[in-house]
C-alpha positions as CSV (number, residue, x, y, z in Angstrom):
1,X,-54.9,-43.4,149.1
2,X,-55.3,-45.6,152.4
3,X,-52.7,-44.8,154.8
4,X,-50.9,-47.1,157.0
5,X,-51.9,-47.8,160.5
6,X,-49.9,-45.0,163.0
7,X,-49.3,-44.2,166.1
8,X,-51.4,-41.1,167.3
9,X,-48.9,-39.0,169.4
10,X,-50.2,-37.0,172.1
11,X,-51.3,-33.3,171.6
12,X,-49.6,-30.3,173.4
13,X,-52.2,-27.7,174.0
14,X,-50.9,-23.8,173.2
15,X,-51.3,-21.8,176.1
16,X,-54.5,-19.6,175.7
17,X,-55.6,-21.2,172.2
18,X,-57.2,-24.3,170.9
19,X,-54.2,-25.0,168.5
20,X,-52.5,-28.5,168.9
21,X,-48.8,-29.4,168.3
22,X,-46.1,-32.1,168.1
23,X,-43.0,-30.7,169.7
24,X,-39.4,-31.7,169.0
25,X,-36.5,-31.9,171.2
26,X,-34.7,-28.9,170.1
27,X,-37.3,-26.1,170.1
28,X,-36.0,-22.5,171.0
29,X,-32.4,-23.3,169.2
30,X,-32.3,-21.6,165.8
31,X,-28.8,-20.9,164.5
32,X,-28.4,-19.4,161.2
33,X,-26.9,-15.8,160.2
34,X,-29.5,-13.6,158.0
35,X,-28.3,-10.5,156.5
36,X,-32.0,-8.5,155.9
37,X,-34.5,-9.2,153.8
38,X,-34.2,-13.0,154.3
39,X,-30.7,-13.5,152.6
40,X,-28.5,-15.7,154.2
41,X,-24.8,-15.6,154.2
42,X,-23.2,-19.0,154.1
43,X,-24.7,-22.5,154.5
44,X,-28.1,-22.7,155.6
45,X,-30.6,-25.7,156.1
46,X,-33.8,-25.0,153.8
47,X,-37.3,-26.7,154.3
48,X,-39.3,-27.7,151.6
49,X,-43.1,-28.8,152.2
50,X,-45.0,-31.3,149.9
51,X,-47.9,-30.8,149.7
52,X,-48.3,-27.2,151.0
53,X,-51.8,-27.2,150.5
54,X,-54.7,-30.1,150.0
55,X,-57.9,-30.8,150.6
56,X,-59.9,-34.2,152.4
57,X,-62.9,-33.3,150.1
58,X,-66.3,-34.1,151.2
59,X,-65.9,-36.5,154.3
60,X,-68.9,-38.5,156.2
61,X,-70.3,-36.7,158.9
62,X,-68.6,-38.2,162.2
63,X,-66.3,-40.8,160.0
64,X,-62.8,-40.1,160.5
65,X,-60.8,-39.4,157.5
66,X,-57.8,-41.7,156.2
67,X,-54.9,-39.5,157.0
68,X,-52.9,-37.4,154.5
69,X,-49.3,-37.7,154.6
70,X,-47.0,-34.1,154.3
71,X,-43.1,-34.7,153.4
72,X,-40.6,-32.6,155.1
73,X,-37.0,-32.1,153.1
74,X,-34.4,-30.3,154.2
75,X,-33.0,-29.2,150.5
76,X,-30.1,-26.9,151.9
77,X,-26.7,-27.5,153.0
78,X,-26.8,-27.6,156.7
79,X,-28.8,-29.8,159.1
80,X,-32.5,-28.6,159.6
81,X,-33.9,-28.9,163.0
82,X,-37.6,-29.2,162.8
83,X,-38.9,-27.8,166.4
84,X,-42.6,-28.4,166.2
85,X,-45.7,-29.4,164.0
86,X,-49.0,-27.9,165.3
87,X,-52.6,-27.0,164.0
88,X,-53.4,-23.3,163.8
89,X,-56.9,-21.5,163.4
90,X,-60.4,-21.9,164.2
91,X,-60.7,-25.6,162.6
92,X,-58.2,-26.9,164.5
93,X,-60.3,-29.1,167.1
94,X,-61.4,-31.1,163.9
95,X,-58.1,-32.1,162.5
96,X,-55.4,-34.4,164.1
97,X,-51.6,-34.6,163.7
98,X,-49.4,-38.1,163.4
99,X,-45.9,-38.4,163.2
100,X,-43.2,-36.8,165.1
101,X,-40.8,-34.0,164.6
102,X,-37.0,-35.0,163.1
103,X,-33.9,-33.6,162.6
104,X,-32.8,-33.6,159.2
105,X,-29.5,-34.0,157.0
106,X,-29.1,-32.3,153.8
107,X,-31.3,-33.9,151.4
108,X,-33.4,-36.2,153.9
109,X,-37.0,-36.2,154.4
110,X,-39.6,-37.6,156.9
111,X,-43.5,-37.5,157.0
112,X,-46.4,-36.9,159.3
113,X,-49.9,-37.3,158.6
114,X,-53.0,-35.0,159.1
115,X,-56.4,-36.5,160.0
116,X,-60.0,-35.0,159.6
117,X,-63.3,-35.5,161.1
118,X,-66.1,-33.3,160.1
119,X,-68.9,-33.2,162.8
120,X,-71.3,-31.1,161.1
121,X,-72.4,-30.2,157.2
122,X,-69.9,-27.4,157.1
123,X,-66.6,-26.2,155.6
124,X,-63.3,-26.5,157.7
125,X,-60.0,-25.0,157.3
126,X,-56.9,-25.2,159.3
127,X,-53.4,-24.6,158.9
128,X,-50.3,-26.8,159.8
129,X,-47.5,-24.8,161.1
130,X,-43.9,-26.3,161.1
131,X,-41.4,-24.6,163.3
132,X,-37.6,-25.1,162.0
133,X,-34.2,-23.4,162.1
134,X,-34.9,-22.5,158.3
135,X,-33.4,-19.1,158.5
136,X,-35.3,-17.8,155.4
137,X,-38.9,-19.6,156.4
138,X,-38.8,-20.2,160.4
139,X,-42.5,-21.1,160.4
140,X,-43.8,-23.2,157.4
141,X,-47.2,-23.9,156.4
142,X,-49.5,-26.3,154.8
143,X,-53.2,-25.4,154.1
144,X,-55.7,-27.9,154.4
145,X,-59.6,-27.8,154.2
146,X,-62.4,-30.2,154.6
147,X,-66.2,-30.2,154.3
148,X,-68.9,-32.3,156.0
149,X,-71.5,-34.2,154.2
150,X,-73.9,-37.1,153.5
151,X,-71.6,-38.8,151.8
152,X,-67.4,-38.8,151.7
153,X,-65.6,-38.3,148.2
154,X,-62.1,-40.3,147.4
155,X,-59.7,-38.9,145.2
156,X,-57.1,-41.2,143.2
157,X,-54.3,-40.2,141.2
158,X,-52.2,-42.2,138.6
159,X,-49.6,-41.1,136.3
160,X,-49.6,-43.1,132.7
161,X,-46.5,-44.7,132.5
162,X,-44.2,-43.7,129.5
163,X,-43.9,-46.2,126.6
164,X,-40.7,-47.7,126.0
165,X,-40.1,-50.8,124.3
166,X,-42.5,-53.7,123.4
167,X,-42.3,-57.1,121.8
168,X,-45.9,-58.0,120.5
169,X,-46.5,-61.5,119.5
170,X,-49.8,-61.5,117.4
171,X,-51.8,-64.8,117.0
172,X,-54.3,-65.1,114.3
173,X,-57.0,-67.6,113.6
174,X,-56.6,-68.9,110.2
175,X,-59.3,-71.8,110.5
176,X,-62.2,-71.5,107.7
177,X,-64.6,-70.2,110.7
178,X,-62.7,-66.9,109.9
179,X,-63.9,-66.5,106.3
180,X,-66.6,-63.8,107.3
181,X,-63.6,-61.7,109.0
182,X,-60.6,-62.1,106.2
183,X,-62.5,-59.4,104.3
184,X,-62.9,-57.2,107.1
185,X,-59.2,-57.1,108.3
186,X,-57.1,-57.0,105.0
187,X,-55.1,-53.5,105.3
188,X,-57.3,-52.6,108.6
189,X,-54.2,-54.2,110.4
190,X,-52.5,-50.9,109.4
191,X,-54.3,-49.3,112.4
192,X,-52.2,-51.6,114.8
193,X,-48.8,-50.2,113.3
194,X,-50.0,-46.6,113.0
195,X,-50.9,-46.4,116.7
196,X,-47.7,-47.5,117.7
197,X,-46.1,-44.7,115.7
198,X,-48.9,-42.2,117.3
199,X,-47.4,-42.8,120.7
200,X,-43.7,-43.5,120.0
201,X,-43.1,-47.2,121.0
202,X,-40.1,-48.9,119.9
203,X,-41.5,-51.8,119.1
204,X,-41.1,-55.1,117.3
205,X,-44.0,-57.4,116.1
206,X,-43.7,-61.2,115.4
207,X,-47.3,-63.0,113.8
208,X,-48.4,-66.7,114.0
209,X,-51.5,-68.6,113.9
210,X,-53.7,-70.7,115.7
211,X,-52.8,-74.1,114.0
212,X,-50.7,-76.2,115.5
213,X,-51.5,-79.0,113.3
214,X,-49.0,-77.8,110.6
215,X,-45.5,-78.1,111.2
216,X,-44.5,-74.7,109.5
217,X,-46.9,-72.9,111.7
218,X,-47.0,-74.5,115.4
219,X,-45.6,-71.2,117.0
220,X,-43.6,-70.2,114.3
221,X,-43.0,-66.8,113.1
222,X,-44.6,-66.2,109.9
223,X,-44.9,-63.6,107.1
224,X,-42.3,-61.9,104.3
225,X,-40.1,-60.8,107.5
226,X,-40.4,-62.8,110.8
227,X,-39.8,-59.9,113.2
228,X,-40.9,-56.5,112.1
229,X,-40.0,-53.0,113.5
230,X,-40.9,-49.4,113.1
231,X,-37.4,-49.2,111.2
232,X,-39.0,-51.1,108.1
233,X,-39.7,-48.7,105.5
234,X,-42.5,-51.3,104.3
235,X,-43.7,-52.2,108.1
236,X,-47.1,-51.3,107.2
237,X,-47.5,-53.7,104.2
238,X,-45.0,-56.3,106.0
239,X,-47.4,-56.8,108.8
240,X,-50.5,-56.8,106.7
241,X,-49.1,-59.6,104.5
242,X,-48.1,-61.6,107.7
243,X,-51.2,-61.1,109.3
244,X,-53.6,-61.9,106.5
245,X,-53.2,-65.6,106.8
246,X,-56.4,-67.2,105.4
247,X,-58.7,-69.4,106.4
248,X,-57.0,-73.1,105.2
249,X,-55.7,-73.6,108.9
250,X,-56.8,-76.5,111.3
251,X,-60.2,-76.1,112.9
252,X,-58.5,-77.0,116.2
253,X,-57.8,-73.7,117.3
254,X,-54.9,-73.9,119.9
255,X,-54.0,-70.1,120.6
256,X,-52.6,-70.3,124.0
257,X,-50.3,-73.5,123.2
258,X,-49.1,-71.4,119.9
259,X,-48.2,-68.8,122.3
260,X,-46.2,-71.2,124.6
261,X,-44.4,-72.8,121.6
262,X,-43.5,-69.7,120.2
263,X,-41.9,-68.3,123.4
264,X,-40.1,-71.6,124.6
265,X,-37.3,-73.9,123.2
266,X,-36.4,-74.9,120.7
267,X,-38.1,-72.0,118.9
268,X,-37.4,-68.8,120.8
269,X,-33.7,-69.7,120.5
270,X,-33.9,-70.8,117.0
271,X,-36.4,-69.6,114.1
272,X,-38.0,-66.9,116.5
273,X,-35.0,-65.9,117.9
274,X,-35.0,-62.0,118.7
275,X,-38.3,-61.5,119.3
276,X,-38.0,-61.0,122.9
277,X,-35.9,-58.6,124.4
278,X,-35.1,-58.5,128.0
279,X,-35.8,-54.8,128.8
280,X,-39.2,-54.8,126.6
281,X,-42.6,-55.4,127.7
282,X,-43.9,-58.6,126.4
283,X,-47.6,-58.5,124.7
284,X,-49.3,-61.3,123.3
285,X,-52.4,-60.9,121.5
286,X,-55.2,-63.6,120.2
287,X,-57.7,-62.7,117.0
288,X,-60.1,-65.4,116.9
289,X,-63.7,-66.2,116.3
290,X,-63.6,-69.1,118.5
291,X,-62.5,-70.2,122.0
292,X,-59.2,-72.0,123.0
293,X,-58.8,-75.8,122.3
294,X,-55.6,-75.9,123.6
295,X,-54.1,-79.0,125.2
296,X,-52.6,-76.7,128.0
297,X,-55.0,-76.0,130.8
298,X,-55.7,-72.2,131.2
299,X,-54.6,-72.3,134.9
300,X,-51.2,-73.7,133.7
301,X,-50.9,-71.4,130.8
302,X,-51.7,-68.4,133.2
303,X,-49.2,-69.4,135.7
304,X,-46.1,-69.9,133.4
305,X,-47.1,-66.6,131.6
306,X,-47.2,-64.6,134.4
307,X,-43.6,-66.1,135.3
308,X,-42.4,-65.6,132.0
309,X,-41.0,-62.3,133.0
310,X,-39.4,-61.5,136.2
311,X,-41.9,-58.3,136.4
312,X,-45.4,-59.7,135.9
313,X,-46.5,-56.2,134.7
314,X,-44.2,-56.5,132.0
315,X,-46.1,-59.1,130.0
316,X,-50.0,-59.0,129.0
317,X,-52.2,-61.5,127.1
318,X,-55.0,-59.5,125.3
319,X,-57.8,-60.9,123.2
320,X,-59.7,-59.8,120.4
321,X,-62.7,-62.6,120.5
322,X,-66.3,-63.3,121.1
323,X,-68.0,-62.0,124.1
324,X,-67.8,-63.6,127.5
325,X,-70.5,-66.3,127.9
326,X,-71.1,-68.5,131.0
327,X,-71.7,-71.5,129.4
328,X,-68.5,-73.0,127.2
329,X,-69.1,-73.4,123.5
330,X,-71.9,-70.7,123.5
331,X,-72.4,-67.9,121.1
332,X,-70.7,-64.9,122.6
333,X,-71.5,-62.2,119.9
334,X,-72.8,-61.4,116.6
335,X,-72.6,-58.4,114.2
336,X,-75.1,-56.8,111.7
337,X,-72.4,-55.6,109.2
338,X,-71.3,-57.1,106.0
339,X,-70.2,-59.8,105.9
340,X,-72.0,-60.5,109.2
341,X,-69.9,-62.0,112.0
342,X,-70.7,-64.5,114.7
343,X,-68.2,-65.7,116.9
344,X,-68.3,-68.4,119.9
345,X,-67.4,-66.8,123.3
346,X,-63.9,-66.8,124.0
347,X,-64.2,-67.9,127.6
348,X,-60.7,-69.3,128.2
349,X,-59.0,-66.3,126.2
350,X,-61.0,-64.0,128.5
351,X,-60.0,-65.8,131.8
352,X,-56.0,-65.4,130.5
353,X,-56.4,-61.7,129.4
354,X,-58.3,-61.1,132.8
355,X,-55.6,-62.8,134.8
356,X,-52.6,-61.3,133.0
357,X,-53.7,-57.2,132.8
358,X,-54.3,-57.4,129.2
359,X,-56.9,-55.8,127.2
360,X,-60.4,-57.3,125.6
361,X,-62.0,-56.2,122.6
362,X,-65.4,-58.0,120.8
363,X,-64.4,-59.5,117.6
364,X,-67.9,-58.5,116.6
365,X,-67.1,-54.6,116.4
366,X,-68.2,-53.0,113.4
367,X,-65.1,-50.3,113.7
368,X,-62.2,-52.7,113.5
369,X,-60.1,-49.9,112.9
370,X,-60.9,-48.9,116.0
371,X,-60.5,-52.5,117.8
372,X,-57.0,-52.4,116.1
373,X,-56.1,-48.9,117.5
374,X,-57.4,-49.4,121.2
375,X,-55.6,-53.0,121.0
376,X,-52.4,-51.2,120.1
377,X,-52.5,-48.4,122.9
378,X,-53.0,-51.3,125.9
379,X,-50.5,-53.7,124.4
380,X,-47.8,-50.9,124.6
381,X,-48.4,-50.6,128.2
382,X,-50.5,-47.7,128.4
383,X,-53.0,-48.0,131.2
384,X,-57.0,-48.0,129.7
385,X,-58.6,-49.2,133.0
386,X,-57.8,-47.6,136.3
387,X,-59.4,-49.6,139.2
388,X,-61.1,-48.0,142.2
389,X,-59.9,-48.4,146.1
390,X,-63.5,-48.1,147.2
391,X,-67.2,-48.3,145.2
392,X,-68.7,-45.3,144.1
393,X,-72.3,-44.9,145.3
394,X,-73.4,-43.0,142.0
395,X,-71.8,-42.8,138.5
396,X,-73.0,-39.5,138.3
397,X,-70.7,-38.5,141.4
398,X,-67.3,-39.8,139.5
399,X,-65.0,-37.1,138.1
400,X,-62.1,-37.6,135.8
401,X,-59.6,-35.4,134.6
402,X,-56.7,-35.7,132.7
403,X,-53.7,-33.2,133.1
404,X,-56.0,-31.0,135.0
405,X,-58.6,-31.3,131.8
406,X,-62.1,-32.9,132.7
407,X,-62.7,-36.0,130.6
408,X,-66.7,-36.4,129.8
409,X,-68.3,-39.6,130.6
410,X,-69.0,-41.0,126.7
411,X,-68.6,-44.5,125.6
412,X,-66.8,-43.4,122.9
413,X,-65.0,-39.9,123.3
414,X,-64.6,-40.3,126.9
415,X,-64.7,-42.6,129.9
416,X,-67.0,-45.3,131.3
417,X,-67.5,-47.2,134.7
418,X,-66.9,-51.0,134.5
419,X,-69.2,-52.0,137.4
420,X,-67.6,-55.6,137.3
421,X,-64.0,-54.7,137.9
422,X,-64.8,-51.5,139.9
423,X,-62.8,-49.6,137.0
424,X,-62.9,-46.4,135.4
425,X,-62.3,-47.3,131.5
426,X,-61.1,-44.8,129.1
427,X,-62.6,-45.4,125.5
428,X,-60.9,-45.5,122.3
429,X,-60.6,-41.7,121.2
430,X,-59.5,-40.7,124.8
431,X,-57.0,-43.1,126.5
432,X,-54.5,-40.8,128.2
433,X,-51.2,-40.5,126.7
434,X,-47.5,-41.2,128.0
435,X,-46.8,-39.3,131.2
436,X,-50.6,-38.0,131.6
437,X,-51.7,-37.4,135.1
438,X,-55.0,-39.0,135.8
439,X,-57.3,-38.0,138.8
440,X,-60.6,-39.8,139.6
441,X,-62.7,-38.4,142.3
442,X,-66.0,-40.0,143.5
443,X,-68.2,-40.3,146.3
444,X,-68.6,-43.3,148.6
445,X,-70.3,-44.6,151.7
446,X,-68.0,-45.5,154.7
447,X,-68.6,-47.7,157.7
448,X,-67.5,-45.6,161.2
């Protein structure tokens, strides 16, 4: 949303009015044969503006806004000559133009910017007029609005990525401390698979354990089928069986060591061959009620993992572990369910999760179906958290829409604000689907 620094061009005052303009070199030269009613015979230039209207929203009085861009494109089949860009209307004195008119070959574009400063607590409107040799629309316009207020508003927009293909390595703690959780899990792993089917992901999944003492584990893919895909007719049962590893594993849980072993030689081209596809997103997920006691140092693992794919955005490490605690070895969370769950803080796992763009879920949550569903959405590549450019002055001033529909602030059925990350996070039942447009508007204070 913050425009790059650009040079302010000198404005040319139109005679007898308060309008301002940017003037090109070809003003007044407008060839083109029209044949009544705007019909054009033969090839002709045609102008397209994007956007054709916009609002600066509420801006803090006497604080210049960040400029907003307008893109001019020639969608015709002859050269488009843009002669002049000017501001017209009563509010013209409070808006600014940045940029330079350009001649455009067919298919070419250029951009100019519009700025705004509100001198008082009121609404302002202006039209940006673009003169060109387009015979159908010789003067095209952009409607611009803005308002003065005590505080400014900022609007940010995202498009949720389309879900393509994802490779998942699920690492399950199989030590005796997990005995209280094994009864809760069982068929609930099915929720993880069902979420992938719901979003149409092309997925494949492998499962290993945190046990690096048993040579038959130690990063090896486990279960009746080592790599499970959506094409397997019994994929639900296969995944449940693979992920239900019992509680007889090593008490020295080494989750990141297991991930490293599973994804490197000799396993990745041997017993684990086929788990990783070049064009797929990689998602590693740890499920453990204790912290990581791996031999590899956490910063070293983070550096290695972020470089595993050529694009760091194509890989993430997520964690279903005990909640963060500043003290190593401290209790991170507990639940009052049956059987009760008490988990050590998964500090090292959470550090990796935060550094790799993964998702965190507390292992002490009572609704484990929802935990696994949420984890599947996040590991597929869908964005759950949207970090804001500026800090809102009040949570009550945040508005969130998905595809034009306002989403309520609600910890289960909507969104909530994460002050630590300065981000809007979507709750489990409200995660925007693939291709959705998310717009977040909020009030902010500006230094000017």
